[in-house]
C-alpha positions as a printed Julia matrix, in Angstrom:
252×3 Matrix{Float64}:
 -106.55  125.9   91.77
 -105.62  126.17  88.11
 -101.95  126.31  89.06
 -102.3   123.15  91.16
 -103.99  121.28  88.31
 -101.34  122.55  85.92
  -98.55  121.4   88.25
 -100.14  117.97  88.6
 -100.46  117.66  84.83
  -96.79  118.59  84.35
  -95.74  116.08  87.02
  -97.77  113.25  85.47
  -96.42  114.09  82.0
  -92.85  114.16  83.29
  -93.3   110.79  85.02
  -94.79  109.22  81.89
  -91.91  110.57  79.83
  -89.38  109.16  82.3
  -90.99  105.7   82.22
  -90.99  105.73  78.42
  -87.34  106.81  78.36
  -86.38  104.13  80.89
  -88.11  101.48  78.82
  -86.26  102.57  75.71
  -82.95  102.63  77.55
  -83.39   99.17  79.07
  -81.19   96.65  77.3
  -82.79   93.92  75.25
  -81.94   90.48  76.64
  -81.19   87.23  74.84
  -81.17   83.89  76.64
  -78.39   81.39  75.91
  -79.15   77.76  76.8
  -76.1    75.51  77.18
  -75.71   71.87  78.11
  -74.89   70.55  81.59
  -73.76   67.19  80.21
  -70.01   66.54  80.44
  -69.49   62.86  79.49
  -68.97   61.65  75.93
  -71.07   58.5   76.0
  -69.22   55.49  77.4
  -65.81   56.63  76.2
  -64.74   58.02  79.55
  -63.87   61.27  77.76
  -65.33   64.68  78.63
  -67.63   66.78  76.47
  -69.91   69.8   76.85
  -70.47   72.9   74.75
  -68.16   73.9   71.9
  -66.53   77.1   73.11
  -66.51   78.9   69.74
  -70.25   78.35  69.31
  -70.77   80.11  72.61
  -68.11   82.81  72.42
  -68.76   84.12  68.91
  -72.52   84.74  69.36
  -71.97   85.89  72.96
  -69.64   88.71  71.96
  -71.65   89.44  68.83
  -74.66   90.34  71.0
  -72.69   92.05  73.76
  -70.96   94.31  71.25
  -74.39   95.3   69.89
  -75.61   96.34  73.33
  -77.63   93.18  73.96
  -77.56   91.62  77.42
  -76.92   87.86  77.51
  -78.18   85.57  80.26
  -76.83   82.0   80.34
  -78.89   79.05  81.56
  -78.22   75.31  81.85
  -80.34   72.4   83.09
  -78.34   72.09  86.33
  -77.11   75.67  86.73
  -73.57   76.54  87.79
  -70.57   75.67  85.62
  -71.38   74.99  81.99
  -68.98   72.24  80.85
  -66.84   73.01  77.83
  -65.6    70.33  75.45
  -61.81   70.35  75.95
  -61.33   69.54  72.28
  -62.78   72.93  71.46
  -59.92   74.61  73.31
  -57.36   73.02  70.99
  -55.21   75.72  69.3
  -56.43   74.5   65.9
  -59.98   75.67  66.61
  -59.32   79.06  68.14
  -60.83   82.26  66.77
  -60.74   85.91  67.77
  -63.82   85.38  69.95
  -62.43   82.36  71.83
  -59.15   84.17  72.48
  -61.16   87.09  73.8
  -63.07   84.74  76.09
  -59.88   83.3   77.62
  -58.87   86.83  78.64
  -62.33   87.87  79.83
  -62.83   87.15  83.55
  -66.42   88.4   83.45
  -67.38   86.02  80.65
  -65.67   83.12  82.4
  -67.57   83.92  85.6
  -70.85   84.08  83.65
  -70.17   80.62  82.25
  -69.36   79.23  85.7
  -72.45   80.7   87.38
  -75.22   79.91  84.92
  -78.81   80.0   86.15
  -81.02   76.91  86.16
  -83.47   76.51  83.3
  -86.26   76.34  85.87
  -85.43   79.92  86.86
  -85.92   81.61  83.47
  -89.07   82.76  81.68
  -89.53   83.66  78.03
  -91.23   86.98  78.87
  -87.91   88.34  80.12
  -86.15   87.84  76.78
  -86.38   88.83  73.13
  -84.97   85.54  71.83
  -83.22   82.32  72.81
  -80.0    80.84  71.41
  -78.77   77.23  71.72
  -75.03   76.75  71.06
  -73.83   73.27  70.17
  -71.18   70.84  71.24
  -72.05   67.18  71.73
  -73.46   67.66  75.23
  -76.98   68.74  74.13
  -77.57   65.36  72.51
  -77.65   63.76  75.97
  -79.53   66.3   78.08
  -81.23   69.09  76.11
  -82.73   66.59  73.67
  -85.03   65.32  76.41
  -85.01   68.1   79.02
  -88.64   68.95  79.85
  -87.8    72.49  80.96
  -85.97   73.21  77.72
  -88.83   71.73  75.69
  -91.38   73.93  77.48
  -89.14   76.98  77.08
  -88.91   76.47  73.31
  -92.67   76.09  73.13
  -93.15   79.28  75.16
  -90.85   81.28  72.9
  -92.39   79.87  69.74
  -96.0    80.51  70.75
  -95.17   84.02  71.91
  -93.75   84.82  68.48
  -90.12   85.06  69.59
  -87.2    83.76  67.5
  -85.28   80.64  68.51
  -81.79   79.92  67.17
  -79.61   76.81  67.22
  -76.18   75.95  65.89
  -74.37   72.65  65.18
  -75.64   70.06  67.73
  -77.9    72.67  69.35
  -80.89   71.54  67.21
  -80.89   68.33  69.26
  -83.0    70.39  71.69
  -85.75   70.43  69.05
  -86.26   66.73  68.43
  -88.85   66.14  71.17
  -90.64   69.49  71.06
  -94.33   69.15  70.17
  -96.76   71.75  68.86
 -100.24   72.44  70.24
 -101.62   69.52  68.27
  -99.03   67.17  69.83
  -97.18   66.83  66.56
  -93.45   67.41  66.25
  -92.82   71.14  66.01
  -90.16   70.64  63.33
  -92.39   68.58  61.04
  -92.47   70.35  57.69
  -89.96   72.97  58.85
  -86.78   73.8   56.94
  -83.67   73.44  59.05
  -80.09   72.23  59.28
  -77.69   70.86  61.9
  -74.38   69.02  62.22
  -74.49   66.51  59.37
  -73.61   62.82  59.18
  -70.45   63.36  57.14
  -69.16   65.9   59.67
  -69.93   63.46  62.5
  -68.01   60.78  60.62
  -65.1    63.16  60.18
  -64.78   63.61  63.95
  -65.14   59.83  64.45
  -68.12   60.05  66.8
  -70.84   58.41  64.71
  -70.87   55.34  66.96
  -70.5    57.34  70.17
  -73.4    59.81  69.96
  -76.82   58.53  71.13
  -78.33   59.15  67.69
  -77.58   60.68  64.33
  -78.82   64.25  64.56
  -79.33   64.55  60.81
  -81.31   61.31  60.67
  -83.37   62.09  63.77
  -84.44   65.48  62.45
  -85.54   63.84  59.22
  -87.43   61.15  61.15
  -89.37   63.84  63.0
  -90.48   65.3   59.67
  -88.05   68.2   59.21
  -86.99   69.3   55.74
  -83.29   68.9   56.46
  -80.66   70.42  54.19
  -76.93   71.02  54.46
  -74.13   72.92  52.84
  -70.53   71.91  52.3
  -68.87   70.34  55.32
  -67.21   72.86  57.65
  -68.61   75.91  55.85
  -71.21   78.37  57.1
  -74.73   77.26  56.23
  -77.83   78.74  57.88
  -81.5    77.96  57.34
  -84.32   80.27  58.37
  -87.93   79.13  58.68
  -90.19   81.62  60.42
  -89.1    81.83  64.04
  -86.59   78.99  63.71
  -82.96   79.68  62.81
  -80.47   76.82  62.49
  -76.77   76.69  61.62
  -74.96   73.58  60.45
  -71.64   73.75  62.27
  -69.25   75.98  64.27
  -68.48   77.97  61.14
  -72.15   79.02  61.06
  -72.32   80.55  64.55
  -71.73   84.19  63.61
  -74.19   84.08  60.7
  -76.85   82.6   62.97
  -76.21   85.34  65.54
  -76.45   88.02  62.86
  -79.76   86.71  61.53
  -81.14   86.37  65.05
  -80.23   89.96  65.88
  -82.07   91.17  62.77
  -85.22   89.52  64.12
  -85.18   91.33  67.46
  -84.13   94.82  66.38
């Protein structure tokens, strides 16, 4: 009888140890939310996400052993702004993407926002590009997702035009979540430099200020990142790696 009890105890202990080991070995997951919008206002020109703002953080996390899941409002192919594929804007990460069939497949088979839940992820990351200003700024599923991450004490990161996804997010008291928060985003002078001030549906810098955010910026086209509790924001494409680095430090 003693031997049976001893054997059962050993078996239970071994199973518990295996479960603990499996949990430790399971990869942490970060959710990327990209735009599904592919039209640049009434110009007849295409838009979408800015490829560098996706590729740099994507490989940054993958190379650190973090699994990345990509979601969009519509699912399927995430549109990429063709301007971002211009040779002038290429980096080591974008060149890596163009040679990476798995990454290209992941970007063409994104899951719908309605199919993801915050409890499956350690953090969420919103790359920019002009697309988010038309869909993620008002997308109810994205708004709820940000609220779920925030109120479950999980970090939320945005870069460039990605913070457009924040402008209609409310807190539990129905006030704007960003009111009184320190953050940054693509600034007015950078928008003027790309000649899209009159094309975008609103000025991102101005809108963030209107909703009560403590907006700040660095020099145009240089990395500038602002951290305020769970919120991480980067000003422009040059800020994408720094945002990814700071986000990783919050989930390790």
